[in-house]
C-alpha positions in Angstrom: 0.0 -0.3 0.4 1.3 3.1 -1.2 2.5 5.7 1.9 1.7 8.7 3.4 4.2 11.6 3.0 4.0 14.1 5.9 1.3 16.7 3.7 -0.9 12.9 4.0 -0.5 12.5 -0.3 0.2 9.2 -0.8 3.4 8.4 -1.9 4.5 6.3 -4.6 7.1 3.4 -3.5 8.5 4.1 -6.6 9.6 7.8 -5.0 10.6 5.8 -2.3 13.9 4.0 -3.6 17.1 6.0 -4.3 18.8 8.0 -7.2 20.8 4.6 -8.3 18.1 2.2 -8.7 16.2 4.7 -10.6 19.0 5.0 -12.8 18.4 0.9 -13.7 14.6 1.0 -14.0 14.7 3.8 -16.8 17.0 2.7 -18.1 15.2 -0.9 -19.5 12.9 2.1 -21.3 12.9 3.5 -25.1 14.4 6.9 -25.4 11.9 7.3 -27.3 9.3 8.2 -25.9 8.7 5.6 -22.6 12.4 8.0 -21.3 9.9 10.8 -22.8 7.5 10.6 -21.3 9.2 9.1 -17.9 10.8 13.2 -17.6 7.9 14.6 -17.0 6.3 13.2 -14.1 8.1 15.5 -11.6 11.3 17.5 -11.5 13.5 14.4 -9.8 12.1 12.2 -12.3 13.6 14.4 -15.0 16.9 14.4 -13.4 17.5 11.6 -13.5 16.3 10.3 -17.4 19.0 13.3 -17.8 21.2 11.6 -16.4 24.6 10.5 -17.3 24.3 6.5 -16.7 21.7 6.8 -19.6 24.2 7.6 -22.4 26.0 5.2 -23.9 29.8 5.9 -24.0 32.4 5.5 -26.3 36.5 5.5 -25.5 38.9 3.1 -26.8 39.8 0.5 -23.8 36.3 1.3 -22.1 35.2 -2.8 -20.6 32.4 -4.0 -22.7 28.7 -3.2 -21.3 25.6 -2.6 -22.2 26.5 0.8 -22.5 30.0 1.4 -22.8 31.7 0.8 -26.6 35.2 0.9 -28.4 34.0 1.9 -31.7 31.2 4.1 -33.0 29.7 2.0 -34.8 29.0 -0.7 -32.1 27.9 3.0 -30.2 25.8 3.6 -33.1 24.5 -0.3 -33.7 23.1 -1.8 -30.4 21.7 2.0 -29.4 17.6 3.4 -29.7 16.6 5.7 -31.5 16.8 8.9 -28.9 19.5 7.6 -27.6 22.8 9.7 -26.1 25.9 8.5 -27.3 28.8 10.6 -25.7 31.9 10.7 -27.5 35.4 10.5 -24.9 38.0 13.4 -25.8 41.3 13.1 -26.2 41.6 10.2 -29.1 40.9 9.9 -32.6 37.8 8.3 -34.0 37.7 6.6 -37.5 34.6 6.6 -38.5 34.5 5.4 -41.5 30.7 5.9 -43.6 28.5 5.5 -41.3 25.1 5.7 -41.1 22.8 6.0 -39.1 19.6 5.1 -39.4 17.4 6.1 -36.0 17.7 9.3 -34.1 20.5 9.9 -32.3 22.4 12.5 -30.8 26.2 12.9 -30.9 28.0 14.4 -27.9 32.3 15.1 -27.3 33.1 14.3 -24.1 35.9 16.8 -23.8 35.2 20.9 -23.0 36.1 22.4 -26.6 34.9 20.8 -29.6 39.2 20.3 -31.2 39.2 17.6 -28.2 36.5 14.9 -29.8 38.0 13.8 -33.7 36.3 12.0 -35.3 38.3 10.8 -39.1 37.6 9.6 -42.5 39.9 8.2 -44.0 40.4 8.3 -47.6 38.7 5.9 -49.4 35.2 6.6 -47.7 32.2 8.9 -49.0 32.1 10.3 -45.7 32.0 9.9 -41.0 28.3 10.3 -40.7 25.5 9.7 -42.6 22.3 10.8 -41.9 19.1 8.7 -42.6 17.6 10.2 -39.6 16.5 13.2 -37.6 19.9 13.9 -35.9 22.1 15.5 -33.9 25.9 16.3 -32.9 27.4 18.8 -30.6 31.2 19.3 -29.6 32.8 17.5 -31.8 35.2 17.9 -35.0 34.6 15.8 -37.4 37.6 15.4 -40.6 37.5 13.8 -43.5 40.7 13.3 -45.2 39.1 13.4 -48.6 35.1 13.6 -49.0 32.7 14.8 -46.7 32.5 15.4 -43.4 28.8 14.5 -43.0 26.0 13.0 -45.8 23.3 13.7 -45.5 20.4 11.7 -47.2 17.3 12.5 -45.1 15.1 14.5 -41.9 16.7 16.9 -39.9 19.9 17.0 -38.8 21.4 19.9 -35.4 24.9 20.6 -36.4 26.0 22.3 -33.1 29.5 23.8 -32.1 31.1 21.7 -33.7 34.4 21.9 -36.4 33.8 19.7 -39.3 37.1 20.2 -41.5 37.7 18.8 -45.2 41.8 18.1 -45.6 43.8 20.5 -48.2 44.2 17.6 -51.6 44.2 17.7 -55.1 41.1 15.9 -55.2 39.1 19.1 -53.4 36.7 19.7 -56.4 35.0 15.8 -54.3 35.4 17.9 -51.0 32.9 19.3 -49.1 32.4 19.6 -45.5 28.6 19.0 -45.2 26.5 16.8 -48.2 23.1 16.4 -48.8 20.8 14.9 -51.3 17.4 15.1 -49.3 14.9 17.1 -51.2 13.0 19.7 -49.5 9.1 17.3 -49.4 8.6 16.1 -45.4 9.5 12.8 -44.9 7.4 9.8 -43.5 9.5 8.3 -41.6 11.4 11.4 -39.8 7.6 12.6 -39.2 8.5 16.2 -40.3 11.2 17.9 -43.1 14.6 17.3 -45.4 17.0 20.3 -43.3 20.1 21.1 -42.3 20.7 23.4 -39.5 24.3 24.7 -38.3 25.0 27.2 -35.5 28.2 28.0 -34.0 30.1 25.8 -35.7 33.0 26.2 -37.9 34.0 24.9 -41.6 37.0 24.6 -43.5 38.1 23.6 -46.7 37.0 21.6 -49.5 35.5 22.6 -53.4 32.5 24.5 -51.2 31.4 24.3 -47.7 28.3 22.6 -48.0 26.8 21.2 -51.0 22.4 21.1 -50.7 19.6 20.4 -52.0 16.8 20.8 -49.2 16.2 23.1 -46.9 19.8 24.8 -44.8 19.6 27.3 -42.2 23.1 28.8 -41.2 23.8 30.8 -37.5 26.5 32.1 -36.5 28.9 30.3 -38.3 32.8 31.0 -40.2 34.0 29.7 -42.3 37.5 28.7 -43.6 39.5 28.6 -46.2 43.1 28.0 -47.1 44.6 28.0 -50.3 48.7 29.1 -50.7 49.3 32.6 -49.2 45.1 32.7 -48.5 43.3 32.3 -45.9 39.5 33.8 -46.5 36.7 33.6 -44.1 33.5 35.5 -43.0 30.5 34.5 -40.9 27.2 34.5 -41.4 24.8 35.6 -39.5 21.4 34.4 -39.5 20.6 32.9 -43.3 18.1 30.2 -44.7 18.2 28.8 -48.0 15.0 26.9 -49.3 16.1 26.5 -52.8 18.9 24.4 -54.2 21.7 25.7 -52.8 25.8 25.1 -53.1 27.9 28.2 -51.6 31.2 28.7 -51.7 33.6 29.0 -48.9 37.0 30.3 -51.4 37.5 34.1 -52.5 
């Protein structure tokens, strides 16, 4: 029988459990929509649902467990829709064309974006390929040849990141962001296809962005160095509705 508190109101037995026990129980819920709904129960549950113990962790040398992985590919494969993946700083994570076909949030664990590096080696189209809604934060993504991000479907948000295409004789094949999605509503992702880039540094490539869908830029800095040239510009707010090719060459 539920106990009564000092005010005479009934107290659920769940509320008598300590935080560690509740976090363990909440990990069995699917991130969407169950954890989202659990976060609306009360302030305590909202805080517990946001606890880092609820996230998936990626770091070389971690002991394998249900929420700890040696590679980002393993974490993405095991993740459930709505999961947050925390990527360890201080090492370079090789990410050869990782396909993300479920809503995920990837975040770097360092103090700045440059502390957590994802590297796409030569021979692959992109570091990350999105076929669902997603968000990236506090990450540096480098492509030796190809694209840092390949967006095909869904709403993708890039927040406080650094995207870099390594200077190469085949620069005409490189784009920090490549989007092939159209601007029509997508029934799979429950919304339109668009890319939002916020407070992000973009470097290199034949152009900084090549998109055929909707593009939103806020406080974006674009750098391009060729020989002795150093060129940058800042976009305060820009929305491109039609097919666009945003150049970053002087």
